[in-house]
ZAMARGU-4260 file (C-alpha; in steps of 0.2 Angstrom, whole numbers, plus 5000, padded with zeros to 4 digits):
<rodrens>
0) 5578/5464/5553 | 5593/5467/5564 | 5595/5464/5582 | 5593/5483/5585 | 5574/5481/5581
5) 5572/5471/5597 | 5581/5483/5608 | 5571/5491/5622 | 5561/5475/5625 | 5564/5465/5641
10) 5559/5448/5647 | 5546/5457/5658 | 5539/5467/5644 | 5521/5464/5640 | 5515/5456/5623
15) 5507/5472/5617 | 5524/5480/5617 | 5531/5468/5605 | 5515/5470/5594 | 5518/5489/5595
20) 5536/5487/5589 | 5531/5476/5575 | 5518/5488/5568 | 5530/5503/5571 | 5543/5494/5560
25) 5530/5491/5546 | 5525/5509/5546 | 5542/5517/5548 | 5543/5522/5530 | 5525/5527/5528
30) 5522/5545/5524 | 5506/5552/5533 | 5511/5571/5531 | 5496/5573/5518 | 5483/5565/5529
35) 5476/5574/5544 | 5460/5570/5555 | 5449/5583/5562 | 5455/5591/5578 | 5441/5585/5588
40) 5443/5567/5582 | 5448/5554/5595 | 5457/5543/5583 | 5474/5546/5576 | 5481/5540/5560
45) 5493/5528/5568 | 5480/5522/5580 | 5467/5518/5567 | 5479/5508/5557 | 5485/5498/5572
50) 5467/5494/5577 | 5462/5490/5559 | 5477/5478/5556 | 5475/5470/5573 | 5456/5468/5569
55) 5461/5458/5554 | 5474/5447/5564 | 5461/5444/5578 | 5453/5426/5580 | 5438/5432/5589
60) 5421/5425/5583 | 5413/5441/5577 | 5419/5457/5569 | 5413/5468/5583 | 5422/5457/5596
65) 5438/5458/5585 | 5437/5477/5585 | 5434/5478/5604 | 5449/5467/5607 | 5460/5476/5595
70) 5455/5493/5602 | 5460/5487/5620 | 5477/5481/5614 | 5481/5498/5606 | 5475/5507/5621
75) 5487/5497/5631 | 5501/5502/5620 | 5499/5520/5626 | 5501/5528/5609 | 5484/5537/5610
80) 5482/5554/5618 | 5463/5552/5620 | 5452/5537/5622 | 5445/5533/5604 | 5427/5530/5600
85) 5421/5513/5607 | 5407/5509/5595 | 5410/5498/5580 | 5400/5509/5569 | 5411/5524/5573
90) 5426/5513/5568 | 5418/5508/5552 | 5414/5525/5548 | 5432/5531/5550 | 5438/5516/5539
95) 5425/5520/5526 | 5432/5538/5525 | 5450/5534/5526 | 5453/5517/5519 | 5458/5522/5501
100) 5470/5535/5507 | 5478/5524/5520 | 5479/5509/5508 | 5489/5519/5496 | 5501/5524/5510
105) 5503/5507/5516 | 5505/5499/5499 | 5520/5511/5497 | 5527/5507/5514 | 5526/5488/5512
110) 5533/5489/5494 | 5548/5499/5500 | 5551/5486/5514 | 5551/5472/5501 | 5563/5481/5490
115) 5575/5485/5504 | 5574/5472/5517 | 5570/5458/5505 | 5581/5464/5491 | 5590/5447/5489
120) 5573/5439/5484 | 5566/5454/5474 | 5571/5448/5457 | 5570/5431/5449 | 5582/5428/5434
125) 5585/5446/5433 | 5567/5452/5433 | 5555/5457/5446 | 5542/5443/5442 | 5524/5445/5447
130) 5510/5432/5445 | 5492/5437/5443 | 5476/5427/5446 | 5458/5429/5452 | 5447/5420/5464
135) 5430/5423/5473 | 5426/5426/5491 | 5410/5420/5498 | 5398/5433/5506 | 5383/5432/5518
140) 5367/5431/5507 | 5360/5448/5511 | 5351/5461/5500 | 5366/5473/5501 | 5379/5460/5496
145) 5369/5454/5482 | 5366/5472/5476 | 5384/5476/5476 | 5393/5460/5471 | 5381/5449/5461
150) 5381/5450/5442 | 5369/5464/5436 | 5359/5451/5425 | 5355/5440/5440 | 5352/5453/5453
155) 5336/5452/5463 | 5321/5459/5454 | 5304/5462/5460 | 5291/5451/5451 | 5272/5453/5451
160) 5263/5441/5462 | 5252/5428/5453 | 5234/5433/5451 | 5226/5416/5453 | 5230/5399/5460
165) 5234/5392/5442 | 5250/5403/5442 | 5256/5397/5459 | 5272/5386/5458 | 5271/5369/5465
170) 5280/5365/5481 | 5294/5355/5471 | 5297/5370/5460 | 5298/5382/5474 | 5310/5371/5484
175) 5321/5369/5468 | 5321/5388/5466 | 5325/5390/5484 | 5340/5378/5482 | 5346/5388/5467
180) 5345/5404/5476 | 5355/5397/5491 | 5368/5390/5479 | 5370/5407/5470 | 5375/5416/5486
185) 5384/5433/5482 | 5403/5432/5480 | 5416/5445/5478 | 5429/5444/5465 | 5447/5446/5470
190) 5461/5448/5457 | 5478/5448/5466 | 5495/5454/5459 | 5508/5442/5468 | 5527/5445/5470
195) 5534/5428/5465 | 5551/5431/5473 | 5544/5433/5491 | 5527/5426/5490 | 5519/5442/5496
200) 5505/5452/5488 | 5509/5468/5478 | 5492/5474/5473 | 5474/5468/5471 | 5457/5473/5464
205) 5439/5469/5471 | 5423/5469/5461 | 5407/5460/5457 | 5408/5441/5455 | 5408/5443/5436
210) 5422/5455/5435 | 5435/5454/5422 | 5452/5449/5429 | 5460/5456/5413 | 5453/5473/5416
215) 5459/5472/5434 | 5476/5467/5427 | 5477/5482/5416 | 5472/5493/5431 | 5487/5486/5441
220) 5501/5487/5428 | 5507/5505/5432 | 5510/5500/5450 | 5523/5487/5444 | 5542/5491/5444
225) 5549/5496/5427 | 5555/5481/5417 | 5544/5469/5428 | 5538/5453/5420 | 5520/5447/5423
230) 5516/5428/5422 | 5499/5421/5421 | 5488/5407/5415 | 5477/5405/5400 | 5464/5417/5407
235) 5474/5432/5403 | 5476/5431/5384 | 5471/5444/5372 | 5478/5458/5361 | 5472/5472/5371
240) 5479/5465/5387 | 5496/5460/5380 | 5498/5477/5371 | 5494/5486/5387 | 5508/5477/5396
245) 5521/5480/5381 | 5516/5499/5380 | 5520/5501/5398 | 5537/5494/5396 | 5534/5478/5405
250) 5536/5460/5399 | 5525/5445/5401 | 5525/5426/5401 | 5508/5419/5398 | 5501/5401/5395
255) 5491/5400/5379 | 5478/5387/5374 | 5466/5382/5360 | 5458/5399/5361 | 5473/5408/5354
260) 5478/5410/5336 | 5496/5414/5331 | 5505/5417/5315 | 5522/5411/5309 | 5533/5418/5295
265) 5525/5435/5295 | 5541/5443/5291 | 5537/5458/5303 | 5554/5457/5311 | 5570/5451/5303
270) 5580/5436/5309 | 5575/5418/5312 | 5573/5418/5331 | 5568/5401/5338 | 5550/5400/5342
275) 5546/5417/5334 | 5527/5419/5333 | 5515/5434/5331 | 5498/5438/5338 | 5488/5448/5325
280) 5469/5446/5326 | 5459/5450/5311 | 5450/5464/5319 | 5467/5472/5324 | 5474/5469/5307
285) 5459/5478/5299 | 5462/5493/5311 | 5480/5494/5305 | 5487/5489/5322 | 5504/5481/5323
290) 5506/5463/5326 | 5513/5458/5343 | 5530/5449/5341 | 5532/5434/5353 | 5542/5419/5357
295) 5534/5403/5361 | 5541/5389/5372 | 5533/5372/5375 | 5536/5364/5392 | 5536/5345/5392
300) 5531/5335/5407 | 5516/5331/5417 | 5500/5325/5408 | 5499/5338/5395 | 5512/5350/5386
305) 5511/5368/5392 | 5512/5381/5378 | 5520/5398/5384 | 5522/5414/5375 | 5533/5428/5381
310) 5538/5446/5375 | 5556/5442/5380 | 5563/5438/5363 | 5582/5437/5368 | 5586/5419/5373
315) 5602/5425/5381 | 5592/5436/5393 | 5580/5422/5397 | 5583/5404/5391 | 5569/5392/5388
320) 5573/5383/5404 | 5572/5399/5414 | 5555/5403/5406 | 5548/5386/5412 | 5555/5388/5429
325) 5547/5406/5431 | 5530/5399/5425 | 5531/5385/5438 | 5533/5398/5451 | 5516/5405/5447
330) 5509/5392/5457 | 5513/5402/5472 | 5498/5413/5470 | 5487/5397/5472 | 5496/5394/5488
335) 5493/5413/5493 | 5474/5411/5490 | 5474/5394/5500 | 5483/5403/5515 | 5471/5418/5514
340) 5455/5408/5512 | 5459/5393/5524 | 5473/5398/5536 | 5468/5416/5538 | 5449/5411/5537
345) 5443/5423/5524 | 5435/5410/5512 | 5418/5418/5518 | 5418/5436/5524 | 5407/5441/5538
350) 5400/5458/5534 | 5382/5459/5529 | 5384/5476/5521 | 5392/5477/5504 | 5402/5492/5508
355) 5408/5484/5524 | 5413/5468/5515 | 5425/5478/5504 | 5433/5486/5520 | 5434/5468/5528
360) 5442/5461/5512 | 5454/5476/5510 | 5461/5476/5528 | 5461/5457/5529 | 5473/5457/5514
365) 5483/5471/5522 | 5484/5462/5538 | 5490/5446/5530 | 5503/5456/5520 | 5509/5465/5535
370) 5511/5449/5545 | 5520/5439/5532 | 5531/5453/5527 | 5537/5456/5545 | 5539/5437/5548
375) 5549/5434/5532 | 5561/5448/5536 | 5564/5439/5553 | 5566/5422/5545 | 5577/5428/5531
380) 5591/5430/5544 | 5590/5412/5547 | 5591/5409/5529 | 5573/5401/5528 | 5566/5402/5510
385) 5548/5408/5508 | 5542/5391/5503 | 5547/5384/5520 | 5538/5397/5530 | 5523/5390/5539
390) 5509/5403/5537 | 5499/5394/5550 | 5513/5395/5562 | 5516/5413/5559 | 5497/5417/5562
395) 5498/5408/5579 | 5514/5417/5583 | 5505/5434/5581 | 5488/5429/5588 | 5495/5422/5605
400) 5503/5439/5610 | 5486/5447/5604 | 5476/5436/5615 | 5488/5438/5630 | 5493/5456/5627
405) 5493/5461/5645 | 5505/5447/5650 | 5524/5446/5648 | 5529/5431/5637 | 5536/5415/5645
410) 5554/5411/5641 | 5556/5407/5623 | 5539/5412/5619 | 5542/5430/5613 | 5534/5436/5597
415) 5551/5436/5588 | 5556/5419/5595 | 5539/5411/5590 | 5540/5418/5573 | 5558/5411/5571
420) 5550/5393/5574 | 5536/5395/5561 | 5545/5384/5549 | 5539/5369/5539 | 5549/5354/5543
425) 5559/5345/5530 | 5549/5329/5530 | 5544/5325/5512 | 5525/5323/5511 | 5517/5310/5499
430) 5510/5315/5483 | 5492/5319/5485 | 5488/5321/5466 | 5479/5304/5466 | 5467/5308/5480
435) 5450/5310/5473 | 5444/5324/5484 | 5425/5328/5481 | 5428/5347/5478 | 5444/5344/5468
440) 5442/5354/5451 | 5442/5343/5436 | 5448/5356/5423 | 5451/5352/5405 | 5468/5355/5397
445) 5470/5372/5389 | 5475/5363/5373 | 5487/5369/5360 | 5486/5386/5351 | 5481/5386/5333
450) 5497/5391/5323 | 5498/5394/5304 | 5509/5402/5292 | 5505/5420/5287 | 5497/5422/5270
455) 5505/5434/5256 | 5491/5447/5260 | 5495/5447/5278 | 5514/5448/5275 | 5511/5463/5264
460) 5500/5471/5276 | 5512/5469/5290 | 5526/5476/5279 | 5516/5492/5276 | 5513/5494/5295
465) 5531/5491/5299 | 5536/5504/5286 | 5524/5517/5293 | 5527/5514/5312 | 5544/5514/5322
470) 5548/5496/5326 | 5549/5493/5344 | 5555/5476/5349 | 5555/5469/5367 | 5571/5463/5375
</rodrens>
């Protein structure tokens, strides 16, 4: 962000003007020509987006208070020709109608900003690298949230009342059932596509708590740049998922474990590439589907070896060392979820309605994306890498002007200056891996994939398929 982006602001300018300028910058490339509200609507497209993003940024206790505060800030900006509706219900009604269309527009605008203003960080080792992973968001235990997000098989069902005393449960059994019901609170599943080079989100999908993150991944593939590389953990394995990525022209780097069976010496491709393996499940072989040609790399270190497979066969394009480095960067999505849940306080959403919970999650993600995108462009001028940006400091930098929107900033306390200070110090923290946190996950190692040499029958079957289909190898 150049110095020209701060022109027009004086020391006496109120905080809301800096917020207005930040939001204007984020929406500069957004195209709203195809969107139009009714003539009698008191909202404008720009005004609704501004209020929704500030609603997500606000630290007021309740969602209604956040809306009321955000609305006052936008009204102070003077960008609205008419006073918008003051009720929270009317605001939610507008978001229900327009969130899908507005999200598509904002996704395009934010991605364009990432390509241009963060071009230096857009690629890693010559690829636009994206990590993908899923997580759950807690929800209030209401009938609406249970109906919308709980697994279908565990949804509340009406049961006939016992006809006599003999069928009544004991107090202990009733208490146990009540504890189980409370423990099984509804949760929303969130699968996020994460841009590794910048640490910013790129896409996401929401669903029931038992949603398939692999299905979500397949839905998000087409939104990736051409020739992108997807890196993921052992939960994203499978012939259908990998073939979908390859058919789209993208690449992948995925960890595999004991649940994956691979073949060697199938002879489907010529040459003796180091680490060449094939994924060819029996079901796909019977259907005459071609085997997937892969390259396996074993990363040594830590407590267990890590087995990685990639569709990038050319070692000159990506060496084994680079593949290991790229997979290590996948950890950034875990940090993103920590920031979103803890720092941004979205571990448990507040909406009691299932439909409103989706709106809250969507605009919270858009709000965090907008905030960190704007902050990262500012800090890039100071050559601050993404890993040294303090998300907590950035959040405070935007929330202070939001709280004090009517007042001018004190010297050195403008939005740009506060964001410029949101940097993690260079002090080296102690290793916390030995701490036995009560909630720390004790996950088992993924294990080693099962690898065997192909049989003569498999070699002949693969040769028949190769002769019938045009061979398409990945780079």
